[in-house]
TORKOL-4160 file (C-alpha; in steps of 0.2 Angstrom, whole numbers, padded with zeros to 4 digits, m for minus):
239
<pt num="1" X="m0408" Y="0622" Z="1417"/>
<pt num="2" X="m0403" Y="0633" Z="1403"/>
<pt num="3" X="m0385" Y="0630" Z="1406"/>
<pt num="4" X="m0388" Y="0611" Z="1406"/>
<pt num="5" X="m0397" Y="0612" Z="1390"/>
<pt num="6" X="m0382" Y="0622" Z="1382"/>
<pt num="7" X="m0370" Y="0609" Z="1389"/>
<pt num="8" X="m0380" Y="0594" Z="1382"/>
<pt num="9" X="m0382" Y="0603" Z="1365"/>
<pt num="10" X="m0363" Y="0606" Z="1364"/>
<pt num="11" X="m0360" Y="0588" Z="1369"/>
<pt num="12" X="m0371" Y="0581" Z="1355"/>
<pt num="13" X="m0363" Y="0593" Z="1342"/>
<pt num="14" X="m0346" Y="0587" Z="1347"/>
<pt num="15" X="m0350" Y="0569" Z="1346"/>
<pt num="16" X="m0358" Y="0572" Z="1329"/>
<pt num="17" X="m0342" Y="0581" Z="1322"/>
<pt num="18" X="m0331" Y="0567" Z="1329"/>
<pt num="19" X="m0342" Y="0553" Z="1321"/>
<pt num="20" X="m0342" Y="0563" Z="1304"/>
<pt num="21" X="m0323" Y="0565" Z="1305"/>
<pt num="22" X="m0321" Y="0546" Z="1307"/>
<pt num="23" X="m0332" Y="0542" Z="1291"/>
<pt num="24" X="m0322" Y="0536" Z="1275"/>
<pt num="25" X="m0321" Y="0550" Z="1262"/>
<pt num="26" X="m0324" Y="0544" Z="1244"/>
<pt num="27" X="m0311" Y="0551" Z="1232"/>
<pt num="28" X="m0318" Y="0560" Z="1217"/>
<pt num="29" X="m0313" Y="0551" Z="1201"/>
<pt num="30" X="m0305" Y="0563" Z="1188"/>
<pt num="31" X="m0309" Y="0559" Z="1169"/>
<pt num="32" X="m0293" Y="0553" Z="1160"/>
<pt num="33" X="m0285" Y="0566" Z="1149"/>
<pt num="34" X="m0283" Y="0561" Z="1131"/>
<pt num="35" X="m0265" Y="0563" Z="1125"/>
<pt num="36" X="m0263" Y="0565" Z="1106"/>
<pt num="37" X="m0248" Y="0560" Z="1096"/>
<pt num="38" X="m0245" Y="0561" Z="1078"/>
<pt num="39" X="m0232" Y="0548" Z="1077"/>
<pt num="40" X="m0236" Y="0532" Z="1067"/>
<pt num="41" X="m0239" Y="0523" Z="1051"/>
<pt num="42" X="m0254" Y="0530" Z="1042"/>
<pt num="43" X="m0264" Y="0528" Z="1026"/>
<pt num="44" X="m0281" Y="0533" Z="1018"/>
<pt num="45" X="m0291" Y="0540" Z="1004"/>
<pt num="46" X="m0289" Y="0557" Z="0996"/>
<pt num="47" X="m0303" Y="0565" Z="0985"/>
<pt num="48" X="m0305" Y="0582" Z="0977"/>
<pt num="49" X="m0303" Y="0592" Z="0961"/>
<pt num="50" X="m0288" Y="0593" Z="0949"/>
<pt num="51" X="m0284" Y="0606" Z="0936"/>
<pt num="52" X="m0272" Y="0601" Z="0922"/>
<pt num="53" X="m0263" Y="0611" Z="0909"/>
<pt num="54" X="m0256" Y="0602" Z="0893"/>
<pt num="55" X="m0248" Y="0613" Z="0880"/>
<pt num="56" X="m0242" Y="0607" Z="0862"/>
<pt num="57" X="m0230" Y="0617" Z="0851"/>
<pt num="58" X="m0225" Y="0609" Z="0834"/>
<pt num="59" X="m0206" Y="0608" Z="0832"/>
<pt num="60" X="m0200" Y="0622" Z="0820"/>
<pt num="61" X="m0217" Y="0628" Z="0816"/>
<pt num="62" X="m0219" Y="0645" Z="0826"/>
<pt num="63" X="m0237" Y="0648" Z="0831"/>
<pt num="64" X="m0243" Y="0631" Z="0828"/>
<pt num="65" X="m0249" Y="0627" Z="0846"/>
<pt num="66" X="m0263" Y="0618" Z="0855"/>
<pt num="67" X="m0269" Y="0620" Z="0873"/>
<pt num="68" X="m0279" Y="0607" Z="0882"/>
<pt num="69" X="m0287" Y="0610" Z="0900"/>
<pt num="70" X="m0295" Y="0594" Z="0905"/>
<pt num="71" X="m0300" Y="0595" Z="0924"/>
<pt num="72" X="m0312" Y="0587" Z="0936"/>
<pt num="73" X="m0314" Y="0577" Z="0951"/>
<pt num="74" X="m0302" Y="0564" Z="0956"/>
<pt num="75" X="m0299" Y="0551" Z="0970"/>
<pt num="76" X="m0284" Y="0541" Z="0975"/>
<pt num="77" X="m0274" Y="0535" Z="0990"/>
<pt num="78" X="m0259" Y="0539" Z="1001"/>
<pt num="79" X="m0248" Y="0530" Z="1014"/>
<pt num="80" X="m0234" Y="0537" Z="1025"/>
<pt num="81" X="m0225" Y="0536" Z="1041"/>
<pt num="82" X="m0221" Y="0551" Z="1053"/>
<pt num="83" X="m0213" Y="0555" Z="1070"/>
<pt num="84" X="m0218" Y="0569" Z="1082"/>
<pt num="85" X="m0204" Y="0577" Z="1091"/>
<pt num="86" X="m0211" Y="0591" Z="1103"/>
<pt num="87" X="m0222" Y="0601" Z="1092"/>
<pt num="88" X="m0213" Y="0596" Z="1076"/>
<pt num="89" X="m0218" Y="0581" Z="1065"/>
<pt num="90" X="m0207" Y="0574" Z="1051"/>
<pt num="91" X="m0212" Y="0560" Z="1039"/>
<pt num="92" X="m0212" Y="0554" Z="1021"/>
<pt num="93" X="m0227" Y="0550" Z="1011"/>
<pt num="94" X="m0232" Y="0542" Z="0994"/>
<pt num="95" X="m0248" Y="0547" Z="0985"/>
<pt num="96" X="m0257" Y="0542" Z="0969"/>
<pt num="97" X="m0272" Y="0547" Z="0959"/>
<pt num="98" X="m0283" Y="0535" Z="0949"/>
<pt num="99" X="m0291" Y="0546" Z="0935"/>
<pt num="100" X="m0286" Y="0549" Z="0917"/>
<pt num="101" X="m0289" Y="0567" Z="0911"/>
<pt num="102" X="m0291" Y="0568" Z="0892"/>
<pt num="103" X="m0297" Y="0582" Z="0880"/>
<pt num="104" X="m0300" Y="0581" Z="0862"/>
<pt num="105" X="m0301" Y="0596" Z="0849"/>
<pt num="106" X="m0294" Y="0603" Z="0833"/>
<pt num="107" X="m0276" Y="0601" Z="0828"/>
<pt num="108" X="m0265" Y="0616" Z="0827"/>
<pt num="109" X="m0271" Y="0629" Z="0814"/>
<pt num="110" X="m0260" Y="0623" Z="0800"/>
<pt num="111" X="m0267" Y="0605" Z="0801"/>
<pt num="112" X="m0284" Y="0608" Z="0808"/>
<pt num="113" X="m0293" Y="0606" Z="0792"/>
<pt num="114" X="m0288" Y="0588" Z="0791"/>
<pt num="115" X="m0283" Y="0583" Z="0808"/>
<pt num="116" X="m0289" Y="0583" Z="0826"/>
<pt num="117" X="m0278" Y="0580" Z="0842"/>
<pt num="118" X="m0279" Y="0576" Z="0860"/>
<pt num="119" X="m0269" Y="0576" Z="0875"/>
<pt num="120" X="m0271" Y="0566" Z="0892"/>
<pt num="121" X="m0263" Y="0564" Z="0909"/>
<pt num="122" X="m0265" Y="0549" Z="0920"/>
<pt num="123" X="m0256" Y="0538" Z="0932"/>
<pt num="124" X="m0250" Y="0552" Z="0943"/>
<pt num="125" X="m0239" Y="0546" Z="0958"/>
<pt num="126" X="m0230" Y="0557" Z="0970"/>
<pt num="127" X="m0217" Y="0553" Z="0984"/>
<pt num="128" X="m0208" Y="0565" Z="0996"/>
<pt num="129" X="m0205" Y="0571" Z="1013"/>
<pt num="130" X="m0217" Y="0582" Z="1024"/>
<pt num="131" X="m0214" Y="0593" Z="1039"/>
<pt num="132" X="m0227" Y="0599" Z="1051"/>
<pt num="133" X="m0230" Y="0610" Z="1066"/>
<pt num="134" X="m0243" Y="0605" Z="1079"/>
<pt num="135" X="m0251" Y="0621" Z="1085"/>
<pt num="136" X="m0264" Y="0612" Z="1096"/>
<pt num="137" X="m0264" Y="0594" Z="1102"/>
<pt num="138" X="m0276" Y="0589" Z="1088"/>
<pt num="139" X="m0271" Y="0601" Z="1074"/>
<pt num="140" X="m0256" Y="0601" Z="1063"/>
<pt num="141" X="m0251" Y="0612" Z="1048"/>
<pt num="142" X="m0238" Y="0605" Z="1036"/>
<pt num="143" X="m0228" Y="0607" Z="1020"/>
<pt num="144" X="m0223" Y="0594" Z="1008"/>
<pt num="145" X="m0214" Y="0592" Z="0991"/>
<pt num="146" X="m0204" Y="0579" Z="0981"/>
<pt num="147" X="m0204" Y="0568" Z="0966"/>
<pt num="148" X="m0219" Y="0566" Z="0954"/>
<pt num="149" X="m0222" Y="0555" Z="0939"/>
<pt num="150" X="m0236" Y="0553" Z="0927"/>
<pt num="151" X="m0241" Y="0546" Z="0910"/>
<pt num="152" X="m0243" Y="0561" Z="0898"/>
<pt num="153" X="m0250" Y="0557" Z="0880"/>
<pt num="154" X="m0252" Y="0567" Z="0864"/>
<pt num="155" X="m0260" Y="0560" Z="0849"/>
<pt num="156" X="m0266" Y="0567" Z="0832"/>
<pt num="157" X="m0278" Y="0558" Z="0819"/>
<pt num="158" X="m0287" Y="0561" Z="0803"/>
<pt num="159" X="m0304" Y="0569" Z="0806"/>
<pt num="160" X="m0317" Y="0555" Z="0808"/>
<pt num="161" X="m0304" Y="0542" Z="0813"/>
<pt num="162" X="m0301" Y="0544" Z="0832"/>
<pt num="163" X="m0298" Y="0525" Z="0834"/>
<pt num="164" X="m0282" Y="0525" Z="0824"/>
<pt num="165" X="m0271" Y="0539" Z="0831"/>
<pt num="166" X="m0253" Y="0542" Z="0829"/>
<pt num="167" X="m0249" Y="0544" Z="0847"/>
<pt num="168" X="m0234" Y="0545" Z="0859"/>
<pt num="169" X="m0237" Y="0541" Z="0878"/>
<pt num="170" X="m0222" Y="0545" Z="0889"/>
<pt num="171" X="m0220" Y="0542" Z="0908"/>
<pt num="172" X="m0214" Y="0560" Z="0913"/>
<pt num="173" X="m0204" Y="0564" Z="0928"/>
<pt num="174" X="m0207" Y="0580" Z="0938"/>
<pt num="175" X="m0209" Y="0588" Z="0955"/>
<pt num="176" X="m0223" Y="0593" Z="0967"/>
<pt num="177" X="m0225" Y="0606" Z="0981"/>
<pt num="178" X="m0239" Y="0610" Z="0993"/>
<pt num="179" X="m0246" Y="0610" Z="1010"/>
<pt num="180" X="m0261" Y="0607" Z="1021"/>
<pt num="181" X="m0269" Y="0606" Z="1038"/>
<pt num="182" X="m0275" Y="0590" Z="1047"/>
<pt num="183" X="m0285" Y="0586" Z="1063"/>
<pt num="184" X="m0283" Y="0571" Z="1074"/>
<pt num="185" X="m0301" Y="0565" Z="1077"/>
<pt num="186" X="m0294" Y="0551" Z="1088"/>
<pt num="187" X="m0277" Y="0545" Z="1090"/>
<pt num="188" X="m0280" Y="0533" Z="1076"/>
<pt num="189" X="m0292" Y="0543" Z="1064"/>
<pt num="190" X="m0287" Y="0559" Z="1055"/>
<pt num="191" X="m0295" Y="0571" Z="1042"/>
<pt num="192" X="m0288" Y="0586" Z="1033"/>
<pt num="193" X="m0287" Y="0596" Z="1017"/>
<pt num="194" X="m0272" Y="0599" Z="1006"/>
<pt num="195" X="m0266" Y="0609" Z="0990"/>
<pt num="196" X="m0252" Y="0602" Z="0978"/>
<pt num="197" X="m0244" Y="0610" Z="0963"/>
<pt num="198" X="m0236" Y="0597" Z="0951"/>
<pt num="199" X="m0224" Y="0602" Z="0937"/>
<pt num="200" X="m0216" Y="0592" Z="0922"/>
<pt num="201" X="m0202" Y="0598" Z="0911"/>
<pt num="202" X="m0206" Y="0601" Z="0893"/>
<pt num="203" X="m0202" Y="0586" Z="0882"/>
<pt num="204" X="m0201" Y="0582" Z="0863"/>
<pt num="205" X="m0213" Y="0570" Z="0857"/>
<pt num="206" X="m0210" Y="0562" Z="0840"/>
<pt num="207" X="m0215" Y="0546" Z="0832"/>
<pt num="208" X="m0201" Y="0548" Z="0819"/>
<pt num="209" X="m0182" Y="0547" Z="0821"/>
<pt num="210" X="m0180" Y="0564" Z="0813"/>
<pt num="211" X="m0188" Y="0578" Z="0824"/>
<pt num="212" X="m0189" Y="0591" Z="0810"/>
<pt num="213" X="m0204" Y="0582" Z="0803"/>
<pt num="214" X="m0221" Y="0591" Z="0805"/>
<pt num="215" X="m0227" Y="0577" Z="0817"/>
<pt num="216" X="m0214" Y="0581" Z="0831"/>
<pt num="217" X="m0220" Y="0593" Z="0845"/>
<pt num="218" X="m0215" Y="0599" Z="0862"/>
<pt num="219" X="m0227" Y="0595" Z="0876"/>
<pt num="220" X="m0227" Y="0603" Z="0893"/>
<pt num="221" X="m0239" Y="0598" Z="0907"/>
<pt num="222" X="m0243" Y="0604" Z="0925"/>
<pt num="223" X="m0257" Y="0602" Z="0937"/>
<pt num="224" X="m0265" Y="0608" Z="0953"/>
<pt num="225" X="m0275" Y="0598" Z="0966"/>
<pt num="226" X="m0286" Y="0603" Z="0980"/>
<pt num="227" X="m0291" Y="0587" Z="0990"/>
<pt num="228" X="m0299" Y="0581" Z="1006"/>
<pt num="229" X="m0290" Y="0567" Z="1016"/>
<pt num="230" X="m0296" Y="0554" Z="1028"/>
<pt num="231" X="m0287" Y="0540" Z="1035"/>
<pt num="232" X="m0281" Y="0529" Z="1049"/>
<pt num="233" X="m0265" Y="0530" Z="1059"/>
<pt num="234" X="m0257" Y="0515" Z="1068"/>
<pt num="235" X="m0244" Y="0517" Z="1082"/>
<pt num="236" X="m0246" Y="0501" Z="1093"/>
<pt num="237" X="m0230" Y="0506" Z="1103"/>
<pt num="238" X="m0240" Y="0522" Z="1110"/>
<pt num="239" X="m0251" Y="0519" Z="1125"/>
């Protein structure tokens, strides 16, 4: 009887194993892996803080100088295009700032008793290449530099009459250099932080034909910007 029970048990177990082997096995579905790519056409907003240095030195009047340091928050925009090759990213970008920075104060010591003066910088535009390195699928560090232009103004006026200045407003050429880090939140949305230094050559400002007059002055200008960036990237050819 014992042997019969064992034989029956083995027969039932064997049949159960055979039946289980014949059942269809449902495949475990794997989550799709997101593939990040920095190639595309992009654009967005940049906002941060800008430090400006504007210096005024009268022509042929040693020691008669003025320094203005207008600074503050700024906001602007940027557009660009870039291509990723392995871990490297190459592109070109244009950026602009919207705010005008202006500071008033006394004229140089020899004129300060009768005159005030101001300097301003505005309409800042920058265009140039940038090159980056993708050190993880969603993170990139990059450097950038190129051409810069801005309107740089200098003006002096009799004390109490700021609305009738003798001013010169020039569009100045220069250069910028900087770098930053960006993060791909998704393949179409990015955010980052960036630093730029902008430098303009010293130029002679004069409202007269003969620069030897007391009104002529040399103006130098430069700026530093730290800003956050947020934007969209479009690459419809990428799946």
